[in-house]
N, C-alpha and C positions, 0 to 999 in steps of 0.2 A: 532447572537449576539454576541460582548463576552461576554470571557465564568464570568465576573462578576453582570453583571446585570443583572444573575437571576445564582445563583450560592453557591447556606446554604450558604458557610463556608464564606464566601467574605462578603455576599447581605441578609441576614437572612427576615431581613425587604420583599423579593420578594413574590408577593403574584401566581407566580407557579412556584414552584423547585421537583413538583409531579417530580423522574421517572430523576429526575439529579444529580450530585455528580459533587464535584473538579472536576475542569480540567484537562483532560488531560497532554495538554500540556499549557502553556505560553507563546506569548508572548512576553518580556525580552525588549525591548523598549533601551537595549543600544546601539543596531547600525542604532538608526534612527526608529526601526518595531513604528508605529501609530498602525496604523487600518489593523486586518481584517479583510480580506471580500468574497467569501463564502458559501462555496462549496461543493461541491460533493466527491460522491462513485463514485472513473472512475470504470463503468462494459461493458470500450467497449471490442474491442477483436482485436481492432488497438495498441493498449502494452502492452502489455501482466504483461512484467513490473510491472503498476502500480498496473493491475488487484485486489483492495479491499483495494487503498488507497484512502485518506481524501486530495478527492486538494480543494487547498484552496492557499486565493494568503493577500498578504502584500501591503495595499495602497500605502506609503509611499518609501516604498526602490522601488516596482515597480515588485517582490520576486514575484515569482509561487512556491508553497513545495507543495511536497506530504507526508500527514500522515502519517505511519507508524502503528498500536494498535492492534493487538490480544487480549488483555482483563488481560496477566497474565504478560508481557516483562514490559522494558515502554517505554513508546511512545519518536520515536524517525524518524529528516523528514529527507524525500533530494529535497536539489537546485531543480527543474527542471524551469525554465526561468526566465530573463532578462533584460524587455522592457525597451522600451521608453518613456512610454506615463502608467503611473496610470490605477487599472482598478475598473468597477465600477458598475461590475454584468459580475456571472459566465450559466452555459446553458448549456440544452446539446444538441443531434440530435434522434431524431427517431434511434440512430444506438450505441445512450449511451457516443456517442464520447463529449472529453466537447471544448466547446465553450469564450471564456473569450473577452470582448468588451472592450476596452483604451474610458479611458475618458483622451479625448484632445482634439487639433477641430478641427482630423483624423473625427476622429470618429469609428475607425476602431474596425472590428472582427477577434477575433486572437483561428487558432482549434488548440489544444493543439499535438504536432503531439510525442514527449517521453518530457527524459529528455533530458540537454543541456548535452555535451559530458566533458565539461571543470570546470561543476561543482563538489563539491561535498561533499557528505555524513555529515552531520555536527557529524565530531570526536567529538562531547563532547559527545551521543546521541549511541554512536555505543554497538550495541549484546557486550555482557562482556562471552558468552560464546557459541560455536556451542549451535544447538539448530532446529529439521525439530517439524514444528509446523503440531498440529489433522488435514484433509484434512476439506474443507470447504466449498460444506453441506456438512454429512456424513452424515447417505447415502446420494447418488449421485444417479441425472439422465438431462441430459443423462454426465454433464460437473463437475471438482470440484476444490479447491483450491487450492496448496501446496506451506507455506512455510517454510524458514529457514532463519534465522542466522549466520553467518559468523565474529571473530571477529574480523580477517586475510584475508590478499588475499591468496582467497584454491585455488586448482582443484576442483574443482568440479563436486561429480557425481548422480542422482536422477534416478533411475532408479524403471521400474511396472515391480511386478511382480505378479500371480496366483496362487489361494488355492495351486498348488501344486508341486510348483519353480519355473516354468519357468518363462522365461524373457521372454513376453511383450509386453516391446518399453520405450526407455531412451527418458522423458520429458527434464535434465540437459545434458553438462561433456563437460562442458568450466572454464578458468581464471576466481574467482571473487573476486571485493574487497570487505575491510569486509560490513557490512553491508546490511539489512535484505530483503530478495527476495522471489518474489511469479515465480509460475508456476499454471498455466493450461490445466491439463487431457481433454482432449474429448474421451471419451471411447464412441458415440454410434454407431459402430464398436463391442463395448463390448457387451458378454453374462456377462447376472446380474448370479453377487456372491458375490466376501467374494475379492481381489487383496491388494497384502501389498504396500506400495513405501520404498524406502530405498535408501538413503542417505552414500556416502561417502565424506566426506571434509577433508587433508590432517589428513590420521589417525582415525580424528572422523565418528563411525558410529555407524547411528541410521534407524532401520522401525517404522514401522505405519502403522495397519488396516484402512481398509473402506473396504467398504461395497454401488456396486452401483447395482441400480434397476433398472427394468426399468420395 
């Protein structure tokens, strides 16, 4: 539902406000946005860059968005697709991949396959600082999500090390535009213990600790 319906600030007479806070994202309606539909937190494996994002759509603009929010930094969105028909509902399959139903005479169902290559993240809400987030969950078994923020185009390197400082694997080694990114580390074949993950980007270096429990 739209945030104002049971927002304790905008609508204090709502009967069920337990656990609710002011909206973390507002649809401004300045560009024809009118009705948010959706959505699901993406937990599939086909599109690793979207893992943990809240996927939702705008009924009027016919756009699909990914919302990134870690509870610490300001929320930001990335435009995933622009379709010809309005969406009516979202759903997931047994693999947790997301499907979108179109509200049109064709009644088509689409599968989300990833961000469009020609759309950019909302520049107003781009990160202002480099930051490496604490992995989630932590402790974990057997996989965990590692996310980071980039304020500018950066050559980034994300590596995993064991307790003795030996390199275990490289998660990311690529050039990325400004934005918020997530990567999954599957440690199914690794022993339990303490590991470290280090992000290097344009001279910025940050290391965090995580615990693998099996």
